[in-house]
N, C-alpha and C positions, 0 to 999 in steps of 0.2 A: 677369072674374079674379075678382070677390069669391065667384062661386058656387066656384071651382075652388076657391081657396084664403082659405076665409071665415074660417080664425084668425090669418091674415097681416097686422100692424098694420102695414102700410105704405100710403099711399092711392095710388099707383102702382107698378102692377108689368109691364111689358111682355107680350105675347102669347105664350104658349108656342109653340114650336117643335119641330119632329119632327129628334132626334140624329142620322139618317139623314143628312137633307139641309141642315143647319145651314150654314151657309155663314159659317164661322170666321173672315174677314175682320170681320165686322162683329160678332165677338167682343170686349169689351176686354182688352188686355192688362194688367189691373190686378187688386189682389187683391178678392175678392169672395166672397159663396156661390150656390150654383147649386140646383135644385129642381126633380130629376127626379119627372116625373109618366107614369104609364100614359096611354097614347091611347083604351083603351076596356074598362079594369078598375077597379072601385072596391074598394078593400080595405076588410075590415070591420074596426073598431078597438073595445076594449074598452066606451068609454062616451064619454057625453060631458057636462059638466052643461048642453050646448045639446039641447034633446030634435030628436029626428030629426037629430041629425049625427053618427053614428057610423061614417059612411063617407068614403074620402076615395082620390081616384087618386093622390094624393102616395105615393112608395116610399122615396125620399131625399134626404136632404138633407146638404148637402158644402161645403165651403170650400179656398178656393184660394189662393195668392199670384200666382196667373195665371191668370184666365179662360180667356185662348184655349187654353194649353197643354192645363188639366184638361178641359178639355171636348175638345178633341181626342181625347188619352190614352181617354176614354169614346167617341168616334164609332168609333173605332179598336179597343178593345175588343169593342163590339160587333157591329163588321163580323166580329173573329174567330171569336166565338161562332154566328155565322149560320154560317162556315165548318165549323165541329167544333161541334156542339150534343152531343155528348155526352161532353164531356169529363169527367173523371173527379173531382169535386170532393163534397166531405162537405156542403155549401152550397150554398144557392141567392144568387149575387152577385148584386149591383145588373145586371150585366148580363144574367144570365138573367132577371130582369124585365126588363128594356128589350126583347130578343129576342121574347120570351115575349107580354109585355103592350102591347107598344107602347113608347114613350118620346118627351115632350115636355118639354123644359126650359126654366125661367127661370132668368137670373141676378140677382142684385144685387149692384152695385159697392158696397163699403164703404168707408166712412171710418174705421169702425172698428178694429182687427184681424180678422181675417176669422174665427180659432179663436171669437172672443167673441162674434161675429153670430153664427156658426151653433150655438152653445150656448145663445144668446138664441131664435135659432127653434126650437131643438129644445123646450125648455122649452116655448113657444108652443105649439105643435104639441102634447106632451103633456098638456098643460091641457087643451087643446079635445077629445083625443080617449081621452085614460088610456094611451097607448104613443106608443113614439117611432114614428117608418116604418118599415114593414118590413122593408126591407134596411138600415136602419142600425143593429138589433139587435149 
C-alpha cells in the first residue's frame, strides 16, 4: 500500500477494492474518508519535494457520514456513466475518471469529523504532489 499511497500518514490501510465489484455489505455504515485510485493510470502532478514522486494513481479524496451509502452512490453513478458514456458535461467528473481509467477504492473510518479528516488528507496529498487530486479540482 505504501507504494500506492506514499503520502498517506497512517500505518495500516486496507487493500484497494474495485468499485465495480465492491461488496457493499463489507463497507461500514460509519463516518469516514475514501480514496479513489485508477487501476491503470498514473496522473502527473506538478512537483513533489520527494525526488521522482510526481505521479499518483489517486484521482479523488472524499468524505461522508456513511461510507456504505456514499460508495453505493459512486458504484451506481459509475454504472450509469457506462450506460450513457456521452453525457453532455462541461467537466470530467470523478465518475468519468472511474469509468475511463478504472477505479479502486480504499476507505478509512474516521474518529474525527470526516470533513476534518478529508481536509487533512488533501493537505498531505498537496504537500507531497503540489496539487489536489485531479477530480477534487
